[in-house]
PyMOL CGO cylinders between C-alpha atoms (Angstrom):
from pymol import cmd
from pymol.cgo import CYLINDER

trace = [
    CYLINDER, -106.99, 119.39, -82.65, -109.54, 122.36, -82.16, 0.3, 1, 1, 1, 1, 1, 1,
    CYLINDER, -109.54, 122.36, -82.16, -113.04, 121.96, -82.11, 0.3, 1, 1, 1, 1, 1, 1,
    CYLINDER, -113.04, 121.96, -82.11, -115.94, 123.78, -83.86, 0.3, 1, 1, 1, 1, 1, 1,
    CYLINDER, -115.94, 123.78, -83.86, -119.19, 122.95, -81.46, 0.3, 1, 1, 1, 1, 1, 1,
    CYLINDER, -119.19, 122.95, -81.46, -122.86, 124.11, -81.90, 0.3, 1, 1, 1, 1, 1, 1,
    CYLINDER, -122.86, 124.11, -81.90, -124.46, 124.63, -79.01, 0.3, 1, 1, 1, 1, 1, 1,
    CYLINDER, -124.46, 124.63, -79.01, -127.58, 125.21, -77.86, 0.3, 1, 1, 1, 1, 1, 1,
    CYLINDER, -127.58, 125.21, -77.86, -130.08, 126.38, -75.07, 0.3, 1, 1, 1, 1, 1, 1,
    CYLINDER, -130.08, 126.38, -75.07, -133.47, 124.83, -74.75, 0.3, 1, 1, 1, 1, 1, 1,
    CYLINDER, -133.47, 124.83, -74.75, -134.98, 127.17, -72.91, 0.3, 1, 1, 1, 1, 1, 1,
    CYLINDER, -134.98, 127.17, -72.91, -134.75, 130.36, -74.99, 0.3, 1, 1, 1, 1, 1, 1,
    CYLINDER, -134.75, 130.36, -74.99, -134.44, 127.88, -78.22, 0.3, 1, 1, 1, 1, 1, 1,
    CYLINDER, -134.44, 127.88, -78.22, -131.26, 129.65, -79.34, 0.3, 1, 1, 1, 1, 1, 1,
    CYLINDER, -131.26, 129.65, -79.34, -127.49, 128.11, -81.06, 0.3, 1, 1, 1, 1, 1, 1,
    CYLINDER, -127.49, 128.11, -81.06, -124.47, 129.48, -80.58, 0.3, 1, 1, 1, 1, 1, 1,
    CYLINDER, -124.47, 129.48, -80.58, -121.35, 128.06, -82.76, 0.3, 1, 1, 1, 1, 1, 1,
    CYLINDER, -121.35, 128.06, -82.76, -117.25, 128.27, -81.48, 0.3, 1, 1, 1, 1, 1, 1,
    CYLINDER, -117.25, 128.27, -81.48, -114.30, 126.75, -81.27, 0.3, 1, 1, 1, 1, 1, 1,
    CYLINDER, -114.30, 126.75, -81.27, -111.84, 125.73, -78.75, 0.3, 1, 1, 1, 1, 1, 1,
    CYLINDER, -111.84, 125.73, -78.75, -109.03, 123.47, -78.17, 0.3, 1, 1, 1, 1, 1, 1,
    CYLINDER, -109.03, 123.47, -78.17, -111.12, 122.04, -75.15, 0.3, 1, 1, 1, 1, 1, 1,
    CYLINDER, -111.12, 122.04, -75.15, -114.86, 121.13, -75.61, 0.3, 1, 1, 1, 1, 1, 1,
    CYLINDER, -114.86, 121.13, -75.61, -115.46, 120.25, -71.58, 0.3, 1, 1, 1, 1, 1, 1,
    CYLINDER, -115.46, 120.25, -71.58, -113.68, 123.49, -70.03, 0.3, 1, 1, 1, 1, 1, 1,
    CYLINDER, -113.68, 123.49, -70.03, -115.58, 125.51, -73.00, 0.3, 1, 1, 1, 1, 1, 1,
    CYLINDER, -115.58, 125.51, -73.00, -118.90, 124.10, -72.43, 0.3, 1, 1, 1, 1, 1, 1,
    CYLINDER, -118.90, 124.10, -72.43, -118.65, 124.92, -68.48, 0.3, 1, 1, 1, 1, 1, 1,
    CYLINDER, -118.65, 124.92, -68.48, -117.55, 128.44, -69.14, 0.3, 1, 1, 1, 1, 1, 1,
    CYLINDER, -117.55, 128.44, -69.14, -120.19, 128.96, -70.97, 0.3, 1, 1, 1, 1, 1, 1,
    CYLINDER, -120.19, 128.96, -70.97, -122.54, 127.38, -68.73, 0.3, 1, 1, 1, 1, 1, 1,
    CYLINDER, -122.54, 127.38, -68.73, -121.26, 129.33, -65.51, 0.3, 1, 1, 1, 1, 1, 1,
    CYLINDER, -121.26, 129.33, -65.51, -121.61, 132.72, -66.97, 0.3, 1, 1, 1, 1, 1, 1,
    CYLINDER, -121.61, 132.72, -66.97, -117.92, 133.64, -67.58, 0.3, 1, 1, 1, 1, 1, 1,
    CYLINDER, -117.92, 133.64, -67.58, -119.00, 134.57, -71.18, 0.3, 1, 1, 1, 1, 1, 1,
    CYLINDER, -119.00, 134.57, -71.18, -120.68, 137.83, -71.75, 0.3, 1, 1, 1, 1, 1, 1,
    CYLINDER, -120.68, 137.83, -71.75, -122.42, 137.00, -75.42, 0.3, 1, 1, 1, 1, 1, 1,
    CYLINDER, -122.42, 137.00, -75.42, -123.71, 133.53, -74.10, 0.3, 1, 1, 1, 1, 1, 1,
    CYLINDER, -123.71, 133.53, -74.10, -124.58, 134.00, -70.17, 0.3, 1, 1, 1, 1, 1, 1,
    CYLINDER, -124.58, 134.00, -70.17, -128.27, 135.67, -70.77, 0.3, 1, 1, 1, 1, 1, 1,
    CYLINDER, -128.27, 135.67, -70.77, -129.48, 132.12, -72.50, 0.3, 1, 1, 1, 1, 1, 1,
    CYLINDER, -129.48, 132.12, -72.50, -127.44, 128.89, -70.46, 0.3, 1, 1, 1, 1, 1, 1,
    CYLINDER, -127.44, 128.89, -70.46, -127.96, 126.62, -69.78, 0.3, 1, 1, 1, 1, 1, 1,
    CYLINDER, -127.96, 126.62, -69.78, -126.10, 125.15, -73.23, 0.3, 1, 1, 1, 1, 1, 1,
    CYLINDER, -126.10, 125.15, -73.23, -125.50, 121.26, -74.07, 0.3, 1, 1, 1, 1, 1, 1,
    CYLINDER, -125.50, 121.26, -74.07, -123.71, 120.64, -76.94, 0.3, 1, 1, 1, 1, 1, 1,
    CYLINDER, -123.71, 120.64, -76.94, -125.73, 120.01, -80.05, 0.3, 1, 1, 1, 1, 1, 1,
    CYLINDER, -125.73, 120.01, -80.05, -122.62, 119.34, -82.89, 0.3, 1, 1, 1, 1, 1, 1,
    CYLINDER, -122.62, 119.34, -82.89, -119.16, 119.30, -82.56, 0.3, 1, 1, 1, 1, 1, 1,
    CYLINDER, -119.16, 119.30, -82.56, -116.55, 118.82, -85.36, 0.3, 1, 1, 1, 1, 1, 1,
    CYLINDER, -116.55, 118.82, -85.36, -112.82, 117.71, -84.76, 0.3, 1, 1, 1, 1, 1, 1,
    CYLINDER, -112.82, 117.71, -84.76, -110.49, 119.74, -87.14, 0.3, 1, 1, 1, 1, 1, 1,
    CYLINDER, -110.49, 119.74, -87.14, -106.34, 119.18, -86.84, 0.3, 1, 1, 1, 1, 1, 1,
    CYLINDER, -106.34, 119.18, -86.84, -105.34, 122.98, -87.02, 0.3, 1, 1, 1, 1, 1, 1,
    CYLINDER, -105.34, 122.98, -87.02, -106.88, 126.26, -86.34, 0.3, 1, 1, 1, 1, 1, 1,
    CYLINDER, -106.88, 126.26, -86.34, -106.67, 127.59, -90.02, 0.3, 1, 1, 1, 1, 1, 1,
    CYLINDER, -106.67, 127.59, -90.02, -109.49, 124.83, -90.20, 0.3, 1, 1, 1, 1, 1, 1,
    CYLINDER, -109.49, 124.83, -90.20, -111.67, 125.01, -87.72, 0.3, 1, 1, 1, 1, 1, 1,
    CYLINDER, -111.67, 125.01, -87.72, -111.95, 128.90, -87.83, 0.3, 1, 1, 1, 1, 1, 1,
    CYLINDER, -111.95, 128.90, -87.83, -112.77, 128.53, -91.45, 0.3, 1, 1, 1, 1, 1, 1,
    CYLINDER, -112.77, 128.53, -91.45, -115.76, 126.27, -90.42, 0.3, 1, 1, 1, 1, 1, 1,
    CYLINDER, -115.76, 126.27, -90.42, -116.36, 128.04, -87.28, 0.3, 1, 1, 1, 1, 1, 1,
    CYLINDER, -116.36, 128.04, -87.28, -116.92, 130.96, -89.99, 0.3, 1, 1, 1, 1, 1, 1,
    CYLINDER, -116.92, 130.96, -89.99, -119.11, 128.70, -92.43, 0.3, 1, 1, 1, 1, 1, 1,
    CYLINDER, -119.11, 128.70, -92.43, -122.13, 127.81, -89.84, 0.3, 1, 1, 1, 1, 1, 1,
    CYLINDER, -122.13, 127.81, -89.84, -122.08, 130.92, -88.49, 0.3, 1, 1, 1, 1, 1, 1,
    CYLINDER, -122.08, 130.92, -88.49, -122.67, 132.44, -92.64, 0.3, 1, 1, 1, 1, 1, 1,
    CYLINDER, -122.67, 132.44, -92.64, -125.94, 131.90, -93.90, 0.3, 1, 1, 1, 1, 1, 1,
    CYLINDER, -125.94, 131.90, -93.90, -125.50, 128.89, -96.24, 0.3, 1, 1, 1, 1, 1, 1,
    CYLINDER, -125.50, 128.89, -96.24, -124.29, 127.94, -92.68, 0.3, 1, 1, 1, 1, 1, 1,
    CYLINDER, -124.29, 127.94, -92.68, -127.53, 128.69, -90.66, 0.3, 1, 1, 1, 1, 1, 1,
    CYLINDER, -127.53, 128.69, -90.66, -129.49, 126.33, -93.33, 0.3, 1, 1, 1, 1, 1, 1,
    CYLINDER, -129.49, 126.33, -93.33, -127.06, 123.39, -93.30, 0.3, 1, 1, 1, 1, 1, 1,
    CYLINDER, -127.06, 123.39, -93.30, -127.65, 123.75, -89.53, 0.3, 1, 1, 1, 1, 1, 1,
    CYLINDER, -127.65, 123.75, -89.53, -131.33, 123.43, -89.99, 0.3, 1, 1, 1, 1, 1, 1,
    CYLINDER, -131.33, 123.43, -89.99, -130.89, 120.15, -91.93, 0.3, 1, 1, 1, 1, 1, 1,
    CYLINDER, -130.89, 120.15, -91.93, -128.28, 118.43, -89.93, 0.3, 1, 1, 1, 1, 1, 1,
    CYLINDER, -128.28, 118.43, -89.93, -128.46, 119.30, -86.71, 0.3, 1, 1, 1, 1, 1, 1,
    CYLINDER, -128.46, 119.30, -86.71, -132.01, 118.17, -84.79, 0.3, 1, 1, 1, 1, 1, 1,
    CYLINDER, -132.01, 118.17, -84.79, -132.92, 118.95, -81.40, 0.3, 1, 1, 1, 1, 1, 1,
    CYLINDER, -132.92, 118.95, -81.40, -135.54, 116.54, -79.75, 0.3, 1, 1, 1, 1, 1, 1,
    CYLINDER, -135.54, 116.54, -79.75, -139.22, 118.79, -79.32, 0.3, 1, 1, 1, 1, 1, 1,
    CYLINDER, -139.22, 118.79, -79.32, -139.63, 116.68, -76.34, 0.3, 1, 1, 1, 1, 1, 1,
    CYLINDER, -139.63, 116.68, -76.34, -135.73, 117.51, -74.54, 0.3, 1, 1, 1, 1, 1, 1,
    CYLINDER, -135.73, 117.51, -74.54, -137.32, 122.15, -75.08, 0.3, 1, 1, 1, 1, 1, 1,
    CYLINDER, -137.32, 122.15, -75.08, -137.94, 123.58, -71.64, 0.3, 1, 1, 1, 1, 1, 1,
    CYLINDER, -137.94, 123.58, -71.64, -141.37, 125.31, -72.03, 0.3, 1, 1, 1, 1, 1, 1,
]
cmd.load_cgo(trace, "trace")
C-alpha cells in the first residue's frame, strides 16, 4: 500500500503533497525537521490522504495533486477549519 498525503502548516497556511508507504513515520520526519523542503514551515498536520495499491498509481496521483488542476481540487475538497489556524 502507498499513501499520497497532503500536509498543512497552520502557522504558515501552507500545503505540502507527498507519497510514502508509512504515513505516520513520514509525518514525524517532516515535523522533526529532517526534510529540507518542509522544515521551515513546521509543525504539519495531515489534512488529507489517499491509499493506493501501487507506487505507479500513487506517483500519478501525487503529480496530479501538485498540478494546477490538483491545486484547484485541493481548494474545493480539503477544508481546514479557520478556528484551527494559528495566528
